Structure formats: structure tokens, C-alpha cells
Steps between C-alpha positions, in 0.01 A plus 500: 500500500322676221557420136650836404833567329713732713667659196223545242192484723335231288208333678237240409236607250163338438351381178298220348577137433327427170402140428460338160125568521578869577384484862683765701600446863710732714869427549817679618814563300793487744832673432810285450658569840834367616659540844858592418806588708732770371839608633510877546872580463466865610376387843680163502185301585240268351143619441195295412242636257176359365524594132323416177691398190454857371645626829810285446544657156467845656770418756729371223446815295518774764716333763411361841616797706296751295186287536551449876561873552174579319308240705632645825401850390147370440488365857564130434687327783799308365 
């Protein structure tokens, strides 16, 4: 499974690890992903999403059904 948030689309980005002596080596910044189960009351079933912490805030703000409807319109299989 890839490290991509299903709601926001956040993915790993690359950058530098900088040591005390200012030596730069490549590293990856990974998103804070959680595998979370939600109960979709409109369809009376559980769904599992891989979401970042920002994605959880989006679901809390806009509502689960609105977010799922938008994901399905974009072609995501849920």
C-alpha cells in the first residue's frame, strides 16, 4: 500500500537531514497516516480509509458522507 492520504492526497516529500556540522543528506518526510474505520450511516456499513490527521479534520468539518461522495466522484473505490 502506498503512503498516500485518500482524502487530502498528501504523499511523502523529500528534503535534507541537516547535521550539526551542516552536512546535508537526503531523507523523506512521511505524512501522518492512520488507517481508520468509519460507519457510514447513509449506507448502513463500515468503510476503511487511510487518512492523514488533516484528512480526519476535513471529515469532521465537512461530514463523512460529503467526503465519501466526492471521493467516489473522483474514481476512488470505497
